[in-house]
C-alpha atoms as one frame of an Amber mdcrd trajectory, in Angstrom:
protein
 -22.814 209.081 301.360 -26.014 207.076 301.320 -25.431 205.261 298.030 -21.945
 204.264 299.229 -23.419 202.760 302.409 -25.985 200.861 300.337 -23.231 199.769
 297.952 -21.016 198.502 300.787 -23.961 196.538 302.263 -24.793 195.069 298.857
 -21.176 194.051 298.224 -21.045 192.369 301.663 -24.270 190.469 300.869 -22.874
 189.303 297.502 -19.702 188.063 299.231 -21.863 186.224 301.795 -23.593 184.346
 298.953 -20.531 184.024 296.675 -17.380 184.255 298.869 -14.977 184.358 295.889
 -16.964 186.957 293.908 -15.240 190.079 292.580 -17.490 192.866 293.884 -15.665
 195.979 292.659 -18.288 196.411 289.904 -21.264 195.750 292.173 -22.454 199.349
 292.204 -25.519 201.247 293.358 -26.737 204.156 291.237 -29.770 206.491 291.200
 -32.858 204.727 289.879 -33.664 206.003 286.355 -37.400 205.759 287.116 -38.399
 207.164 290.519 -41.517 204.974 290.533 -39.281 201.944 291.172 -37.231 203.525
 293.953 -34.422 205.964 294.718 -31.424 203.744 293.982 -30.922 200.635 291.921
 -28.323 197.983 291.149 -28.290 195.830 288.027 -24.887 194.339 288.869 -26.231
 190.918 289.881 -27.322 190.233 286.308 -23.683 190.409 285.129 -22.430 188.378
 288.134 -25.039 185.675 287.421 -24.252 185.600 283.694 -20.536 185.163 284.416
 -21.272 182.170 286.650 -24.149 180.778 284.562 -26.620 181.295 287.419 -30.240
 182.384 287.333 -29.997 186.166 288.003 -33.363 186.447 289.738 -32.561 183.545
 292.060 -29.179 185.133 292.835 -30.954 188.431 293.557 -33.283 186.618 296.012
 -30.316 185.000 297.783 -28.494 188.344 298.035 -31.688 190.094 299.188 -31.935
 187.600 302.076 -28.406 188.592 303.198 -28.924 192.360 302.846 -29.229 194.373
 306.028 -30.194 197.949 305.117 -33.269 198.401 307.325 -31.831 201.581 308.895
 -31.509 203.171 305.452 -34.309 201.699 303.364 -37.733 200.201 303.282 -37.839
 196.614 301.988 -35.476 196.058 299.036 -37.477 195.052 295.957 -36.445 192.773
 293.107 -37.698 193.647 289.642 -37.249 192.287 286.118 -34.475 189.759 285.591
 -32.603 190.673 288.796 -32.633 194.424 289.454 -32.497 195.459 293.110 -34.432
 198.628 293.955 -33.850 200.645 297.131 -36.340 203.160 298.558 -34.608 205.418
 301.100 -36.268 206.287 304.414 -36.763 210.028 305.113 -34.938 209.579 308.441
 -31.844 208.296 306.598 -31.987 211.299 304.250 -32.298 213.618 307.243 -29.198
 212.088 308.865 -27.123 212.769 305.730 -28.393 216.369 305.622 -27.481 216.808
 309.282 -23.920 215.567 308.753 -23.554 217.872 305.718 -24.814 220.813 307.780
 -22.141 220.041 310.371 -19.468 220.291 307.679 -18.630 216.588 307.495 -19.152
 216.531 303.709 -21.036 218.232 300.881 -22.611 215.071 299.432 -19.397 213.836
 297.818 -16.500 211.751 299.077 -12.815 212.063 298.231 -11.442 209.289 296.022
 -10.439 206.204 298.021  -7.532 205.677 295.611  -6.362 209.083 294.304  -4.813
 209.073 290.836  -2.235 211.404 289.335  -3.837 213.007 286.289  -2.051 215.276
 283.796  -4.454 217.566 281.919  -3.184 219.244 278.750  -5.474 222.078 277.663
  -5.798 225.530 276.061  -2.473 225.510 274.102  -2.554 228.850 272.230   0.114
 229.767 269.674   2.750 232.413 270.326   2.343 235.598 268.239  -1.337 234.860
 267.510  -4.381 236.212 269.340  -6.445 233.756 271.369  -9.720 233.358 269.474
 -13.231 232.212 270.333 -12.297 228.555 269.703  -9.868 228.671 272.632 -12.782
 229.037 275.059 -13.659 225.388 274.379 -10.346 223.747 275.305  -9.683 226.278
 278.076 -13.125 226.012 279.713 -13.412 222.221 279.419  -9.867 221.620 280.647
 -10.261 223.998 283.576 -13.594 222.442 284.634 -12.128 218.932 284.458  -9.048
 219.817 286.505 -11.300 221.433 289.136 -13.491 218.308 289.349 -10.492 215.984
 289.665  -8.958 218.166 292.387 -12.261 218.391 294.290 -12.497 214.590 294.281
  -9.026 214.362 295.812  -6.937 213.360 292.806  -3.431 214.718 292.219  -3.659
 216.986 289.189  -0.911 218.455 287.001  -2.098 221.026 284.444   0.159 221.782
 281.484  -0.413 224.455 278.839   1.415 223.034 275.798   1.990 226.387 274.085
   2.809 226.526 270.341   6.133 228.362 270.564   8.142 226.700 267.784   7.751
 226.027 264.084   8.104 227.383 260.546   6.052 230.545 261.196   8.919 231.956
 263.268  11.126 232.420 260.194   8.559 234.848 258.786   8.017 236.515 262.161
  11.758 237.029 262.665  12.094 238.591 259.220   9.159 240.923 259.923  10.497
 241.829 263.375  13.921 242.798 262.012  12.665 244.795 259.034   9.133 246.076
 259.742   8.613 246.224 263.522   6.724 249.219 264.910   7.927 249.455 268.526
   5.107 251.803 269.580   2.491 249.436 268.155   4.210 246.529 269.948   3.883
 248.431 273.226   0.191 249.176 272.654  -0.922 245.718 271.495   1.882 243.198
 271.043  -0.247 240.411 269.580  -1.841 242.720 266.993   1.615 243.935 265.894
   2.987 240.377 265.632  -0.100 239.391 263.660   0.475 242.350 261.288   4.117
 241.362 260.775   3.209 237.768 260.011   0.433 238.657 257.541   2.666 241.147
 255.715   5.669 238.820 255.372   3.480 235.812 254.568   1.888 237.716 251.657
   5.346 238.778 250.427   6.624 235.172 250.658   3.650 233.953 248.623   4.406
 236.562 245.958   8.213 236.404 245.877  10.273 233.170 246.138  13.357 235.172
 247.178  11.427 236.564 250.177  10.487 233.051 251.236  14.170 232.058 251.108
  15.002 234.987 253.422  12.405 233.741 255.927  13.766 230.189 255.726  17.274
 231.470 256.471  15.998 233.231 259.590  14.351 229.982 260.712  17.537 227.972
 260.118  19.475 230.521 262.199  16.915 230.220 265.007  17.075 226.423 264.952
  20.889 226.587 264.963  20.837 228.715 268.123  21.785 232.122 266.637  21.982
 234.503 269.628  20.115 237.412 267.987  17.267 235.256 266.691  16.932 233.394
 269.986  16.683 236.744 271.818  13.963 238.032 269.452  12.089 234.707 269.672
  12.195 234.871 273.485  10.854 238.437 273.361   7.949 237.236 271.181   7.172
 234.534 273.728   7.351 237.029 276.596   4.929 239.549 275.052   2.593 236.742
 273.934   2.573 235.210 277.413   1.642 238.596 278.898  -1.411 238.702 276.611
  -2.306 235.076 277.434  -2.003 235.795 281.159  -4.446 238.704 280.832  -7.071
 236.410 279.259  -6.415 233.613 281.751  -6.633 236.111 284.612 -10.071 237.219
 283.439 -11.214 233.611 283.108  -9.743 232.586 286.489  -7.644 229.869 284.828
  -4.251 228.824 286.199  -1.686 226.260 285.061   0.927 224.339 287.009   3.196
 224.334 283.949   3.380 225.928 280.504   5.944 223.749 278.778   5.810 224.817
 275.135   6.817 222.794 272.097  10.322 224.310 272.210  10.937 222.718 275.637
  11.104 219.300 273.956  13.517 220.232 271.125  16.558 218.500 272.683  14.596
 215.211 272.905  13.346 215.092 269.294  16.496 213.685 267.649  16.915 210.965
 270.285  13.205 210.007 269.971  13.567 209.457 266.206  16.862 207.574 266.658
  15.238 205.328 269.247  12.264 204.630 266.962  14.634 203.780 264.102  16.889
 201.615 266.283  13.917 199.623 267.591  12.655 199.027 264.062   9.399 200.805
 264.818  10.102 203.617 262.344  11.713 203.470 258.922  12.827 205.832 256.209
  10.573 206.479 253.220  11.211 209.042 250.462  13.755 210.806 252.659  11.367
 211.125 255.615  11.012 208.885 258.682   7.642 207.448 259.677   5.902 204.822
 261.786   3.840 202.499 259.585   1.021 200.033 260.211   2.078 196.818 261.905
  -0.966 194.972 260.520  -2.389 194.253 263.986  -5.639 196.147 263.390  -8.420
 195.610 260.844  -7.756 197.869 257.848 -10.889 199.946 258.427  -9.853 200.858
 261.972  -6.102 201.173 261.349  -5.130 204.881 261.509  -1.860 204.127 259.676
  -3.819 203.196 256.536  -6.051 205.234 254.252  -8.358 204.035 251.493  -7.633
 205.624 248.123  -9.646 204.535 245.080 -10.637 201.295 246.788  -7.094 200.394
 247.820  -5.564 200.577 251.310  -2.323 202.540 251.247   0.133 203.612 253.959
  -0.589 206.781 255.941   2.361 206.750 258.364   2.885 208.843 261.472   5.755
 211.032 260.255   8.370 211.772 262.910  10.994 213.430 260.701  10.392 215.327
 257.486  12.518 214.916 254.370  14.226 218.262 255.110  15.322 216.950 258.519
  12.728 218.925 260.501  10.484 217.387 263.119   6.730 217.680 263.505   3.877
 217.445 266.002   4.060 213.649 266.292   7.721 213.782 267.318   7.079 216.525
 269.866   4.023 214.744 271.274   5.931 211.460 271.702   8.689 213.324 273.549
   6.019 215.036 275.664   4.366 211.769 276.756   7.799 210.362 277.607   8.692
 213.455 279.683   5.376 213.512 281.540   5.620 209.856 282.497   9.191 210.208
 283.750   8.517 213.484 285.586   5.058 213.064 287.137   4.323 209.290 286.852
   0.628 209.854 286.051  -1.980 207.117 285.767  -3.828 209.260 283.242  -2.916
 211.917 280.653  -5.878 213.860 279.275  -5.634 215.939 276.086  -8.436 218.497
 275.703  -8.144 219.181 271.970 -10.807 219.564 269.276 -12.232 216.521 267.538
 -10.539 217.334 264.241  -7.293 216.123 265.858  -8.751 212.676 266.693  -6.785
 210.853 263.925  -3.531 212.399 265.196  -4.187 211.225 268.746  -5.091 207.704
 267.619  -1.732 207.493 265.864   0.071 209.041 268.825  -1.406 206.656 271.405
  -0.804 203.559 269.273   2.737 204.657 268.368   3.591 205.278 272.004   2.164
 201.874 273.014   4.406 200.195 270.431   7.449 202.311 271.351   7.238 201.946
 275.157   4.906 199.017 275.752   5.648 198.626 279.476   5.203 202.339 280.226
   2.029 202.443 278.117   0.454 199.758 280.318   0.837 202.039 283.361  -0.974
 205.057 281.906  -4.314 205.786 280.269  -4.003 208.268 277.386  -7.288 210.061
 276.723  -8.285 212.457 273.967 -11.179 214.615 275.194 -12.455 215.965 271.898
 -14.993 218.687 271.250 -16.987 220.219 268.410 -17.054 223.682 266.834 -18.725
 226.937 267.844 -21.203 228.077 265.194 -22.906 231.393 264.629 -26.700 231.639
 264.715 -26.639 231.072 260.946 -25.221 227.586 261.576 -21.837 228.486 260.017
 -18.478 228.834 261.855 -18.689 231.772 264.284 -17.071 234.871 262.726 -17.197
 238.649 263.030 -19.420 240.610 260.598 -16.339 241.262 258.446 -15.634 237.518
 258.310 -12.634 237.501 260.687 -12.121 235.050 263.536 -13.629 236.377 266.774
 -10.882 237.280 269.244 -11.447 235.875 272.698 -10.639 239.171 274.458 -13.228
 240.986 272.334 -15.808 238.275 273.058 -15.276 238.609 276.826 -15.544 242.416
 276.571 -18.858 242.112 274.751 -20.143 239.566 277.286 -19.487 242.005 280.125
 -21.030 244.939 278.212 -24.200 243.005 277.388 -24.488 241.699 280.968 -24.057
 245.275 282.278 -27.032 246.390 280.172 -29.169 243.583 281.672 -28.012 244.308
 285.244 -28.614 248.059 284.825 -32.125 247.413 283.517 -32.927 245.146 286.499
 -31.133 247.164 289.205 -30.576 250.765 288.042 -30.165 251.995 291.633 -27.066
 249.899 292.385 -23.749 251.832 292.389 -21.936 251.634 289.035 -18.940 249.751
 290.466 -21.238 247.078 291.892 -23.195 246.779 288.642 -19.911 246.338 286.722
 -18.699 243.636 289.106 -22.001 241.755 288.823 -21.830 242.161 285.013 -18.293
 240.740 284.985 -19.399 237.643 286.920 -22.607 237.177 284.905 -21.023 237.938
 281.514 -17.990 235.662 281.856 -20.044 232.986 283.614 -22.591 233.024 280.785
 -19.936 232.465 278.112 -18.347 229.609 280.065 -21.654 227.940 280.927 -23.006
 228.142 277.367 -19.829 226.402 276.203 -19.877 223.672 278.880 -23.617 222.910
 278.665 -23.817 221.021 275.331 -22.445 217.536 274.827 -18.804 218.533 274.225
 -18.598 216.574 270.974 -21.507 218.463 269.441 -21.158 221.698 267.515 -23.225
 224.417 269.188 -24.703 227.735 268.118 -23.461 230.811 269.926 -26.396 233.040
 270.925 -26.057 236.088 273.171 -29.807 236.189 273.846 -29.953 232.543 274.964
 -26.827 232.599 277.108 -27.780 235.801 278.964 -31.436 234.818 279.496 -32.696
 234.704 283.078 -34.930 231.751 282.164 -33.864 228.329 280.953 -30.648 226.374
 281.448 -28.256 229.349 281.643 -25.668 230.786 284.015 -27.861 233.837 284.834
 -30.720 231.515 285.874 -28.432 229.563 288.232 -26.735 232.694 289.544 -30.143
 234.238 290.207 -31.243 231.075 292.060 -28.114 231.398 294.207 -28.833 235.054
 295.024 -32.370 234.093 296.096 -30.917 231.511 298.474 -28.520 234.057 299.933
 -31.414 236.500 300.346 -33.385 233.865 302.309 -30.329 233.347 304.518 -29.965
 237.074 305.222 -33.668 237.482 306.020 -33.600 234.478 308.365 -30.749 236.096
 310.307 -32.676 239.341 310.520 -35.782 237.594 311.831 -34.137 235.452 314.503
 -30.984 233.718 315.610 -32.447 230.353 314.629 -29.433 229.547 312.428 -27.366
 229.174 315.597 -29.662 226.473 316.963 -29.177 222.764 316.467 -32.667 221.483
 315.698 -33.667 218.024 314.586 -33.986 217.602 310.831 -37.396 216.242 309.944
 -38.405 215.646 306.307 -42.160 215.382 305.833 -43.382 217.299 302.766 -42.852
 215.566 299.390 -40.934 218.570 298.011 -38.612 218.590 301.045 -37.805 214.939
 300.374 -37.374 215.573 296.621 -34.887 218.395 297.287 -32.946 216.280 299.794
 -32.672 213.438 297.266 -31.462 215.818 294.559 -28.744 217.146 296.892 -27.594
 213.593 297.623 -26.848 213.000 293.922 -24.185 215.756 293.771 -21.270 213.390
 294.441 -22.463 210.819 291.906 -22.640 213.538 289.253 -19.108 214.758 290.044
 -17.834 211.180 289.708 -19.638 210.787 286.380 -18.045 214.034 285.098 -14.600
 212.666 286.009 -15.287 209.229 284.511 -16.707 210.507 281.224 -14.853 213.869
 281.018 -18.211 215.597 280.510 -18.893 218.781 282.527 -22.321 219.043 280.864
 -23.518 216.382 283.355 -22.869 218.905 286.128 -24.561 221.759 284.229 -27.719
 219.692 283.849 -27.613 218.561 287.484 -27.370 222.159 288.750 -30.227 223.242
 286.489 -32.366 220.368 287.803 -31.388 221.266 291.386 -32.475 224.882 290.856
 -35.793 223.624 289.432 -36.410 221.216 292.339 -35.581 224.054 294.747 -38.031
 226.414 293.000 -40.842 223.840 293.439 -39.865 223.302 297.090 -39.828 227.061
 297.753 -43.255 227.446 296.195 -44.913 224.663 298.169 -42.980 224.834 301.437
 -42.978 228.256 303.141 -39.548 228.795 304.682 -39.478 232.082 306.571 -43.116
 231.793 307.670 -42.687 228.303 309.115 -41.723 227.594 312.719 -39.783 225.229
 314.975 -38.177 222.101 313.526 -39.988 222.624 310.223 -38.421 226.073 309.834
 -34.986 224.774 310.854 -35.225 221.892 308.353 -36.284 224.157 305.510 -33.585
 226.734 306.248 -31.047 223.917 306.338 -32.281 222.673 302.946 -31.921 226.222
 301.572 -28.430 226.566 303.029 -27.234 223.228 301.619 -28.775 223.947 298.217
 -26.902 227.261 298.149 -23.645 225.571 299.100 -24.030 222.883 296.415 -24.942
 225.486 293.767 -21.918 227.589 294.714 -19.571 224.582 294.749 -20.984 223.271
 291.474 -20.609 226.620 289.707 -17.104 227.011 291.143 -16.158 223.634 289.659
 -17.349 224.950 286.286 -15.072 227.966 286.781 -18.005 230.325 287.435 -17.951
 232.854 290.277 -21.108 233.633 292.252 -22.559 236.943 293.426 -24.747 237.753
 296.443 -26.932 240.153 294.440 -28.128 240.477 290.845
């Protein structure tokens, strides 16, 4: 891509001036203010500071060594040492031509691919997936798609909650209260009913709670009957999960639940004890602060009444049971030994941030050499709120089930599609509504800064105006319509004409297309799909201005060929960008 060519030339010029310079961070990025140019580098300021040089003088020396005349007009120096590059239209046209020939789509595969494990979604067995699951599922899926597109090796793992104290109550309910017909109709609803019934009875009657505990002990001891029932619960739950994932177009390489790690939990605790990292306290085993961090930023300490007291990472409870920390330590260990990743990404809500801080620090102390080889990242996110600004619930105050939400999205989208295109066959309207409805839910969730809470609004997310999936999908259908009409008018698409960018809006659209790869890289670096949402919205806006000022189908010769090529490439980038967000496209709306 163009910025990579400029970057390589700039790095060569820096090495010519400073032969021993480390140039890996000498980068070229889009200029934040178009008045100064198309691309910019501020890297020389840092290089000069490191070497106690005058940054502007260094910039002048580097400028003298730079040979980018084929790509740019004269390189300008501004401020304390910024280099500004203004790209020639002919250089833009050459990149468009190579994209049109299928050599690239404005992004390059990673020069050094990494192995990245992405842990996301993680629903609990015997519970319905609710609206909150759209956040982890959508973010995780978008991130894995971006990493794969950029050429990284990706392993996705759905760390399902399939173990824990709730199974004692579920087993008791299954054995005594199960309605087989109800299980066949809606397994998750029946399991939810069993749990609520037994849980209420346990709260009311201590003897009932003891019965549930006995069932759990039998399960943990490997009782054949309880294991068989537990496996059946997992099977029916997985069937329900697969239905939701199928609708969302989400796939996983692995779904290794918490139970998978059970055999490793005892050895993990023994190893932590043997190494002196963990110690017993009040019958439990925990990892305590080692005093290496300031008290305010030490997650193993908590301030109570003005005094810092221990808040250990518990790895074994006083009753001998294990907990999330133990399982998560075993999970990191397994992933490193099995897949040797350079990065493990956990897409889990921000309320779990303290847990992950403890986990990452504990693992670094437990396996210091292994920890140096891997980056552990918590990609946190905020809550979904209703339009009243409170947590999003049904009218009756229940948690919104994800399946119900997706049904409503499709129903509402069908009403919009039917209003716009009543003459389309019903099957076609339903298919368009499926794409628009599900795409709208996903896009509305990916658009905000992931760490912000956001308000769920049907009217906003299904609007044909503004930064929404329907707006982008409609822009794509317009582009496809232009393509179809161009084929009807002539066979010009089969010709190889010279690309010639003259009109300001042609050049603006070409420049916007060129930024696609940079945006994808930024999404991967910052784990923020909202960068891509905003880029696609801006692209659709730049295209709309181009289409208004630059007649496409009424133009002729090279001008027509150039404008059709711009339309084609814009359509391809929109389609690829939406696909990366997990959103299907449609030829008609």
